[in-house]
Biopython code that builds the backbone (N, CA, C, O; Angstrom):
import numpy as np
from Bio.PDB.StructureBuilder import StructureBuilder

atoms = [
    (1, "UNK", "N", (0.899, -1.179, 0.026)),
    (1, "UNK", "CA", (-0.064, -0.027, -0.009)),
    (1, "UNK", "C", (0.948, 1.208, 0.056)),
    (1, "UNK", "O", (1.894, 1.344, 0.832)),
    (2, "UNK", "N", (0.525, 2.055, -0.931)),
    (2, "UNK", "CA", (1.475, 3.331, -1.128)),
    (2, "UNK", "C", (0.338, 4.536, -0.915)),
    (2, "UNK", "O", (-0.409, 4.936, -1.808)),
    (3, "UNK", "N", (0.369, 5.056, 0.538)),
    (3, "UNK", "CA", (-0.378, 6.181, 0.948)),
    (3, "UNK", "C", (0.342, 7.094, 1.931)),
    (3, "UNK", "O", (1.067, 6.719, 2.852)),
    (4, "UNK", "N", (0.020, 8.421, 1.581)),
    (4, "UNK", "CA", (0.992, 9.542, 2.493)),
    (4, "UNK", "C", (-0.073, 10.595, 2.750)),
    (4, "UNK", "O", (-0.902, 10.933, 1.906)),
    (5, "UNK", "N", (0.014, 11.091, 3.987)),
    (5, "UNK", "CA", (-0.759, 12.167, 4.303)),
    (5, "UNK", "C", (0.192, 13.403, 4.855)),
    (5, "UNK", "O", (0.883, 13.193, 5.852)),
    (6, "UNK", "N", (0.220, 14.450, 4.326)),
    (6, "UNK", "CA", (1.470, 15.625, 4.692)),
    (6, "UNK", "C", (0.407, 16.921, 5.053)),
    (6, "UNK", "O", (-0.614, 17.235, 4.441)),
    (7, "UNK", "N", (0.949, 17.493, 6.137)),
    (7, "UNK", "CA", (0.490, 18.722, 6.579)),
    (7, "UNK", "C", (1.418, 19.663, 6.614)),
    (7, "UNK", "O", (2.359, 19.511, 7.394)),
    (8, "UNK", "N", (1.351, 20.765, 5.823)),
    (8, "UNK", "CA", (2.308, 21.681, 5.642)),
    (8, "UNK", "C", (1.811, 22.960, 5.049)),
    (8, "UNK", "O", (0.612, 23.159, 4.853)),
    (9, "UNK", "N", (2.664, 23.746, 4.791)),
    (9, "UNK", "CA", (2.215, 25.054, 4.103)),
    (9, "UNK", "C", (2.714, 25.239, 2.724)),
    (9, "UNK", "O", (3.822, 24.810, 2.402)),
    (10, "UNK", "N", (1.962, 25.843, 1.921)),
    (10, "UNK", "CA", (2.279, 26.008, 0.471)),
    (10, "UNK", "C", (3.134, 27.109, 0.296)),
    (10, "UNK", "O", (2.898, 28.233, 0.740)),
    (11, "UNK", "N", (4.221, 26.758, -0.412)),
    (11, "UNK", "CA", (5.330, 27.675, -0.621)),
    (11, "UNK", "C", (5.333, 28.595, -1.567)),
    (11, "UNK", "O", (6.164, 29.500, -1.496)),
    (12, "UNK", "N", (4.425, 28.546, -2.616)),
    (12, "UNK", "CA", (4.002, 29.851, -3.356)),
    (12, "UNK", "C", (2.734, 29.487, -4.040)),
    (12, "UNK", "O", (2.375, 28.313, -4.132)),
    (13, "UNK", "N", (1.998, 30.563, -4.560)),
    (13, "UNK", "CA", (0.772, 30.502, -5.237)),
    (13, "UNK", "C", (0.924, 29.566, -6.282)),
    (13, "UNK", "O", (2.002, 29.399, -6.852)),
    (14, "UNK", "N", (-0.235, 28.872, -6.595)),
    (14, "UNK", "CA", (-0.399, 27.782, -7.645)),
    (14, "UNK", "C", (-0.610, 28.499, -9.034)),
    (14, "UNK", "O", (-0.884, 29.698, -9.083)),
    (15, "UNK", "N", (-0.477, 27.743, -10.118)),
    (15, "UNK", "CA", (-0.868, 28.134, -11.521)),
    (15, "UNK", "C", (-1.399, 26.986, -12.360)),
    (15, "UNK", "O", (-0.689, 25.995, -12.533)),
    (16, "UNK", "N", (-2.572, 27.069, -12.872)),
    (16, "UNK", "CA", (-3.308, 26.059, -13.565)),
    (16, "UNK", "C", (-2.544, 25.950, -15.064)),
    (16, "UNK", "O", (-2.272, 26.949, -15.731)),
    (17, "UNK", "N", (-2.282, 24.748, -15.428)),
    (17, "UNK", "CA", (-1.855, 24.510, -16.685)),
    (17, "UNK", "C", (-2.827, 23.473, -17.449)),
    (17, "UNK", "O", (-3.535, 22.765, -16.733)),
    (18, "UNK", "N", (-2.901, 23.354, -18.621)),
    (18, "UNK", "CA", (-3.849, 22.454, -19.419)),
    (18, "UNK", "C", (-3.031, 21.808, -20.377)),
    (18, "UNK", "O", (-2.350, 22.388, -21.222)),
    (19, "UNK", "N", (-3.134, 20.457, -20.194)),
    (19, "UNK", "CA", (-2.355, 19.404, -21.039)),
    (19, "UNK", "C", (-3.271, 19.513, -22.636)),
    (19, "UNK", "O", (-4.429, 19.903, -22.786)),
    (20, "UNK", "N", (-2.411, 19.082, -23.575)),
    (20, "UNK", "CA", (-3.094, 19.085, -24.767)),
    (20, "UNK", "C", (-4.417, 18.198, -24.798)),
    (20, "UNK", "O", (-5.247, 18.333, -25.697)),
    (21, "UNK", "N", (-4.553, 17.331, -23.816)),
    (21, "UNK", "CA", (-5.640, 16.421, -24.019)),
    (21, "UNK", "C", (-6.955, 17.307, -23.236)),
    (21, "UNK", "O", (-8.110, 16.906, -23.087)),
    (22, "UNK", "N", (-6.469, 18.402, -22.875)),
    (22, "UNK", "CA", (-7.592, 19.055, -21.911)),
    (22, "UNK", "C", (-7.640, 18.839, -20.358)),
    (22, "UNK", "O", (-8.668, 19.120, -19.742)),
    (23, "UNK", "N", (-6.608, 18.377, -19.766)),
    (23, "UNK", "CA", (-6.542, 17.997, -18.571)),
    (23, "UNK", "C", (-5.976, 19.194, -17.743)),
    (23, "UNK", "O", (-4.973, 19.791, -18.135)),
    (24, "UNK", "N", (-6.643, 19.547, -16.567)),
    (24, "UNK", "CA", (-6.113, 20.708, -15.771)),
    (24, "UNK", "C", (-5.082, 20.021, -14.858)),
    (24, "UNK", "O", (-5.323, 18.943, -14.314)),
    (25, "UNK", "N", (-3.807, 20.756, -14.698)),
    (25, "UNK", "CA", (-2.733, 20.398, -13.847)),
    (25, "UNK", "C", (-2.080, 21.476, -13.101)),
    (25, "UNK", "O", (-1.814, 22.537, -13.666)),
    (26, "UNK", "N", (-1.795, 21.266, -11.827)),
    (26, "UNK", "CA", (-1.193, 22.103, -11.035)),
    (26, "UNK", "C", (-0.115, 21.634, -10.154)),
    (26, "UNK", "O", (-0.451, 20.825, -9.289)),
    (27, "UNK", "N", (1.137, 21.995, -10.212)),
    (27, "UNK", "CA", (2.269, 21.449, -9.406)),
    (27, "UNK", "C", (2.521, 22.420, -8.410)),
    (27, "UNK", "O", (2.577, 23.589, -8.792)),
    (28, "UNK", "N", (2.694, 22.156, -7.131)),
    (28, "UNK", "CA", (3.125, 22.939, -5.944)),
    (28, "UNK", "C", (3.992, 22.082, -5.046)),
    (28, "UNK", "O", (4.142, 20.861, -5.073)),
    (29, "UNK", "N", (4.532, 22.994, -4.239)),
    (29, "UNK", "CA", (5.467, 22.477, -3.117)),
    (29, "UNK", "C", (4.835, 22.694, -1.788)),
    (29, "UNK", "O", (4.111, 23.680, -1.653)),
    (30, "UNK", "N", (5.039, 21.838, -0.743)),
    (30, "UNK", "CA", (4.495, 21.770, 0.716)),
    (30, "UNK", "C", (5.569, 21.578, 1.375)),
    (30, "UNK", "O", (6.360, 20.641, 1.269)),
    (31, "UNK", "N", (5.620, 22.863, 2.366)),
    (31, "UNK", "CA", (6.878, 22.617, 3.367)),
    (31, "UNK", "C", (6.451, 22.164, 4.461)),
    (31, "UNK", "O", (5.700, 22.868, 5.136)),
    (32, "UNK", "N", (6.816, 20.923, 4.882)),
    (32, "UNK", "CA", (6.514, 20.122, 5.995)),
    (32, "UNK", "C", (7.607, 20.011, 7.196)),
    (32, "UNK", "O", (8.712, 19.495, 7.031)),
    (33, "UNK", "N", (7.207, 20.497, 8.279)),
    (33, "UNK", "CA", (8.158, 20.540, 9.373)),
    (33, "UNK", "C", (8.464, 19.186, 10.025)),
    (33, "UNK", "O", (7.504, 18.423, 9.918)),
    (34, "UNK", "N", (9.254, 18.792, 10.509)),
    (34, "UNK", "CA", (9.606, 17.752, 11.351)),
    (34, "UNK", "C", (10.622, 17.856, 12.487)),
    (34, "UNK", "O", (11.662, 18.463, 12.228)),
    (35, "UNK", "N", (10.486, 17.416, 13.545)),
    (35, "UNK", "CA", (11.343, 17.382, 14.677)),
    (35, "UNK", "C", (12.384, 16.476, 14.614)),
    (35, "UNK", "O", (12.236, 15.266, 14.444)),
    (36, "UNK", "N", (13.688, 17.194, 14.784)),
    (36, "UNK", "CA", (14.952, 16.387, 14.506)),
    (36, "UNK", "C", (15.452, 15.839, 15.782)),
    (36, "UNK", "O", (15.899, 14.692, 15.810)),
    (37, "UNK", "N", (15.408, 16.593, 16.867)),
    (37, "UNK", "CA", (15.762, 16.151, 17.980)),
    (37, "UNK", "C", (15.179, 16.864, 19.130)),
    (37, "UNK", "O", (13.971, 17.099, 19.162)),
    (38, "UNK", "N", (16.078, 17.265, 20.193)),
    (38, "UNK", "CA", (15.439, 18.165, 21.306)),
    (38, "UNK", "C", (15.090, 19.490, 20.765)),
    (38, "UNK", "O", (15.886, 20.407, 20.566)),
    (39, "UNK", "N", (13.588, 19.502, 20.506)),
    (39, "UNK", "CA", (13.345, 20.896, 20.120)),
    (39, "UNK", "C", (13.551, 21.350, 18.836)),
    (39, "UNK", "O", (12.821, 22.242, 18.404)),
    (40, "UNK", "N", (14.580, 20.801, 18.041)),
    (40, "UNK", "CA", (15.098, 21.271, 16.627)),
    (40, "UNK", "C", (14.219, 20.849, 15.706)),
    (40, "UNK", "O", (13.736, 19.717, 15.713)),
    (41, "UNK", "N", (13.935, 21.824, 14.774)),
    (41, "UNK", "CA", (13.046, 21.283, 13.594)),
    (41, "UNK", "C", (13.824, 21.425, 12.484)),
    (41, "UNK", "O", (14.905, 22.006, 12.580)),
    (42, "UNK", "N", (13.377, 20.907, 11.269)),
    (42, "UNK", "CA", (14.017, 20.630, 9.978)),
    (42, "UNK", "C", (12.707, 20.613, 9.186)),
    (42, "UNK", "O", (11.640, 20.118, 9.549)),
    (43, "UNK", "N", (12.985, 21.248, 8.029)),
    (43, "UNK", "CA", (11.685, 21.271, 7.148)),
    (43, "UNK", "C", (11.949, 20.481, 5.794)),
    (43, "UNK", "O", (13.019, 20.616, 5.200)),
    (44, "UNK", "N", (10.970, 19.680, 5.342)),
    (44, "UNK", "CA", (11.116, 19.016, 4.000)),
    (44, "UNK", "C", (10.143, 19.729, 2.978)),
    (44, "UNK", "O", (9.044, 20.203, 3.269)),
    (45, "UNK", "N", (10.761, 19.723, 1.682)),
    (45, "UNK", "CA", (9.910, 20.378, 0.658)),
    (45, "UNK", "C", (9.309, 19.506, -0.249)),
    (45, "UNK", "O", (10.064, 19.046, -1.105)),
    (46, "UNK", "N", (8.117, 19.157, -0.279)),
    (46, "UNK", "CA", (7.563, 18.046, -0.979)),
    (46, "UNK", "C", (6.850, 18.496, -2.091)),
    (46, "UNK", "O", (5.853, 19.202, -1.939)),
    (47, "UNK", "N", (7.332, 18.098, -3.410)),
    (47, "UNK", "CA", (6.733, 18.246, -4.516)),
    (47, "UNK", "C", (5.388, 17.740, -5.068)),
    (47, "UNK", "O", (5.491, 16.576, -5.457)),
    (48, "UNK", "N", (4.324, 18.192, -5.199)),
    (48, "UNK", "CA", (3.235, 17.679, -5.504)),
    (48, "UNK", "C", (2.550, 17.898, -6.625)),
    (48, "UNK", "O", (2.931, 18.899, -7.231)),
    (49, "UNK", "N", (1.616, 17.270, -7.141)),
    (49, "UNK", "CA", (0.921, 17.552, -8.260)),
    (49, "UNK", "C", (-0.492, 17.166, -8.297)),
    (49, "UNK", "O", (-0.765, 16.013, -7.963)),
    (50, "UNK", "N", (-1.492, 18.014, -8.676)),
    (50, "UNK", "CA", (-2.955, 17.612, -8.583)),
    (50, "UNK", "C", (-3.548, 17.772, -10.125)),
    (50, "UNK", "O", (-2.945, 18.327, -11.044)),
    (51, "UNK", "N", (-4.740, 17.220, -10.201)),
    (51, "UNK", "CA", (-5.069, 17.109, -11.496)),
    (51, "UNK", "C", (-6.649, 17.582, -11.477)),
    (51, "UNK", "O", (-7.306, 17.551, -10.436)),
    (52, "UNK", "N", (-7.131, 17.976, -12.606)),
    (52, "UNK", "CA", (-8.629, 18.382, -12.839)),
    (52, "UNK", "C", (-9.258, 19.127, -11.847)),
    (52, "UNK", "O", (-8.896, 20.297, -11.722)),
    (53, "UNK", "N", (-10.236, 18.633, -11.021)),
    (53, "UNK", "CA", (-10.920, 19.478, -10.103)),
    (53, "UNK", "C", (-10.236, 19.688, -8.750)),
    (53, "UNK", "O", (-10.571, 20.530, -7.915)),
    (54, "UNK", "N", (-9.305, 18.872, -8.653)),
    (54, "UNK", "CA", (-8.651, 19.084, -7.392)),
    (54, "UNK", "C", (-7.723, 20.305, -7.705)),
    (54, "UNK", "O", (-7.734, 21.255, -6.923)),
    (55, "UNK", "N", (-6.841, 20.327, -8.921)),
    (55, "UNK", "CA", (-6.214, 21.355, -9.211)),
    (55, "UNK", "C", (-6.831, 22.615, -9.362)),
    (55, "UNK", "O", (-6.274, 23.664, -9.039)),
    (56, "UNK", "N", (-8.022, 22.541, -9.869)),
    (56, "UNK", "CA", (-8.804, 23.879, -9.708)),
    (56, "UNK", "C", (-9.259, 24.535, -8.493)),
    (56, "UNK", "O", (-9.383, 25.749, -8.328)),
    (57, "UNK", "N", (-9.534, 23.457, -7.530)),
    (57, "UNK", "CA", (-9.851, 23.985, -6.199)),
    (57, "UNK", "C", (-8.524, 24.543, -5.382)),
    (57, "UNK", "O", (-8.589, 25.546, -4.670)),
    (58, "UNK", "N", (-7.436, 23.853, -5.549)),
    (58, "UNK", "CA", (-6.362, 24.263, -5.000)),
    (58, "UNK", "C", (-6.115, 25.762, -5.467)),
    (58, "UNK", "O", (-6.069, 26.718, -4.693)),
    (59, "UNK", "N", (-5.978, 25.820, -6.712)),
    (59, "UNK", "CA", (-5.523, 27.114, -7.390)),
    (59, "UNK", "C", (-6.490, 28.095, -6.990)),
    (59, "UNK", "O", (-6.035, 29.238, -7.035)),
    (60, "UNK", "N", (-7.737, 28.002, -6.595)),
    (60, "UNK", "CA", (-8.854, 29.140, -6.490)),
    (60, "UNK", "C", (-8.763, 29.197, -4.783)),
    (60, "UNK", "O", (-9.111, 30.267, -4.284)),
    (61, "UNK", "N", (-8.436, 28.405, -4.108)),
    (61, "UNK", "CA", (-8.770, 28.698, -2.546)),
    (61, "UNK", "C", (-7.419, 28.580, -1.750)),
    (61, "UNK", "O", (-7.491, 28.976, -0.586)),
    (62, "UNK", "N", (-6.398, 28.181, -2.102)),
    (62, "UNK", "CA", (-5.274, 27.834, -1.313)),
    (62, "UNK", "C", (-4.016, 28.708, -2.014)),
    (62, "UNK", "O", (-3.695, 28.631, -3.200)),
    (63, "UNK", "N", (-3.453, 29.464, -1.104)),
    (63, "UNK", "CA", (-2.482, 30.441, -1.495)),
    (63, "UNK", "C", (-1.181, 30.312, -0.735)),
    (63, "UNK", "O", (-1.186, 29.450, 0.144)),
    (64, "UNK", "N", (-0.113, 30.975, -0.895)),
    (64, "UNK", "CA", (1.194, 30.874, -0.607)),
    (64, "UNK", "C", (0.997, 31.187, 1.031)),
    (64, "UNK", "O", (0.308, 32.125, 1.431)),
    (65, "UNK", "N", (1.691, 30.280, 1.895)),
    (65, "UNK", "CA", (1.584, 30.229, 3.305)),
    (65, "UNK", "C", (0.409, 29.486, 4.057)),
    (65, "UNK", "O", (0.508, 29.045, 5.203)),
    (66, "UNK", "N", (-0.691, 29.407, 3.278)),
    (66, "UNK", "CA", (-1.815, 28.751, 3.819)),
    (66, "UNK", "C", (-1.467, 27.375, 4.180)),
    (66, "UNK", "O", (-0.593, 26.812, 3.521)),
    (67, "UNK", "N", (-2.085, 26.721, 5.218)),
    (67, "UNK", "CA", (-1.723, 25.378, 5.688)),
    (67, "UNK", "C", (-2.703, 24.546, 4.685)),
    (67, "UNK", "O", (-3.835, 24.940, 4.404)),
    (68, "UNK", "N", (-2.115, 23.325, 4.172)),
    (68, "UNK", "CA", (-2.685, 22.409, 3.493)),
    (68, "UNK", "C", (-2.444, 21.040, 3.959)),
    (68, "UNK", "O", (-1.376, 20.629, 4.413)),
    (69, "UNK", "N", (-3.625, 20.307, 3.796)),
    (69, "UNK", "CA", (-3.270, 18.661, 3.978)),
    (69, "UNK", "C", (-3.514, 18.100, 2.617)),
    (69, "UNK", "O", (-4.466, 18.379, 1.888)),
    (70, "UNK", "N", (-2.414, 17.168, 2.333)),
    (70, "UNK", "CA", (-2.432, 16.546, 1.106)),
    (70, "UNK", "C", (-2.211, 15.020, 1.375)),
    (70, "UNK", "O", (-1.264, 14.485, 1.952)),
    (71, "UNK", "N", (-3.510, 14.356, 0.716)),
    (71, "UNK", "CA", (-3.469, 12.895, 1.035)),
    (71, "UNK", "C", (-3.375, 12.290, -0.440)),
    (71, "UNK", "O", (-4.178, 12.667, -1.293)),
    (72, "UNK", "N", (-2.404, 11.365, -0.728)),
    (72, "UNK", "CA", (-2.161, 10.762, -2.061)),
    (72, "UNK", "C", (-1.216, 9.754, -1.730)),
    (72, "UNK", "O", (-1.107, 9.301, -0.591)),
    (73, "UNK", "N", (-0.329, 9.287, -2.986)),
    (73, "UNK", "CA", (0.640, 8.378, -2.991)),
    (73, "UNK", "C", (1.720, 8.893, -3.322)),
    (73, "UNK", "O", (1.618, 10.054, -3.720)),
    (74, "UNK", "N", (2.953, 8.362, -3.304)),
    (74, "UNK", "CA", (4.277, 8.814, -3.606)),
    (74, "UNK", "C", (4.591, 8.172, -4.815)),
    (74, "UNK", "O", (4.399, 6.965, -4.963)),
    (75, "UNK", "N", (5.140, 9.016, -5.838)),
    (75, "UNK", "CA", (5.784, 8.125, -6.990)),
    (75, "UNK", "C", (7.122, 8.922, -7.200)),
    (75, "UNK", "O", (7.161, 10.143, -7.354)),
    (76, "UNK", "N", (8.240, 8.071, -7.188)),
    (76, "UNK", "CA", (9.736, 8.564, -7.513)),
    (76, "UNK", "C", (10.068, 8.548, -8.780)),
    (76, "UNK", "O", (9.467, 7.783, -9.535)),
    (77, "UNK", "N", (11.019, 9.333, -9.230)),
    (77, "UNK", "CA", (11.474, 9.087, -10.622)),
    (77, "UNK", "C", (12.994, 9.140, -10.844)),
    (77, "UNK", "O", (13.640, 9.804, -10.033)),
    (78, "UNK", "N", (13.538, 8.622, -11.680)),
    (78, "UNK", "CA", (14.969, 8.750, -11.878)),
    (78, "UNK", "C", (15.244, 8.808, -13.516)),
    (78, "UNK", "O", (14.410, 8.634, -14.404)),
    (79, "UNK", "N", (16.344, 9.038, -13.622)),
    (79, "UNK", "CA", (16.786, 9.233, -15.064)),
    (79, "UNK", "C", (18.260, 9.111, -15.168)),
    (79, "UNK", "O", (19.033, 9.366, -14.244)),
    (80, "UNK", "N", (18.617, 8.685, -16.408)),
    (80, "UNK", "CA", (20.175, 8.484, -16.642)),
    (80, "UNK", "C", (20.521, 9.630, -17.604)),
    (80, "UNK", "O", (19.765, 9.840, -18.553)),
    (81, "UNK", "N", (21.533, 10.328, -17.435)),
    (81, "UNK", "CA", (22.005, 11.202, -18.652)),
    (81, "UNK", "C", (22.829, 10.668, -19.523)),
    (81, "UNK", "O", (23.470, 9.678, -19.172)),
    (82, "UNK", "N", (22.988, 11.197, -20.825)),
    (82, "UNK", "CA", (23.796, 10.525, -21.908)),
    (82, "UNK", "C", (24.962, 10.054, -21.770)),
    (82, "UNK", "O", (25.381, 9.104, -22.432)),
    (83, "UNK", "N", (25.769, 10.809, -20.691)),
    (83, "UNK", "CA", (27.036, 10.276, -20.293)),
    (83, "UNK", "C", (27.055, 9.259, -19.267)),
    (83, "UNK", "O", (28.124, 8.776, -18.896)),
]
sb = StructureBuilder()
sb.init_structure("model")
sb.init_model(0)
sb.init_chain("A")
sb.init_seg("    ")
for serial, (resi, resn, name, xyz) in enumerate(atoms, 1):
    if name == "N":
        sb.init_residue(resn, " ", resi, " ")
    sb.init_atom(name, np.array(xyz, "f"), 0.0, 1.0, " ", f" {name:<3s}", serial, name[0])
structure = sb.get_structure()
């Protein structure tokens, strides 16, 4: 099972883009604080993507600095350069 729940703040305002097939997409980054040790905090910056109605709702109602809860799954990617 691949499920994640993030609670953090939006790092900048979102922007909707539409794919050639007509799908609305928004990409955004969520700053998530975590406790490192004795009262020390560290912040992870998690890149997220939302589609269609979810993308439209985020773009309309959530702005830079607002707290957001994101539920979804994690996908990682990798690539090999030509060298």
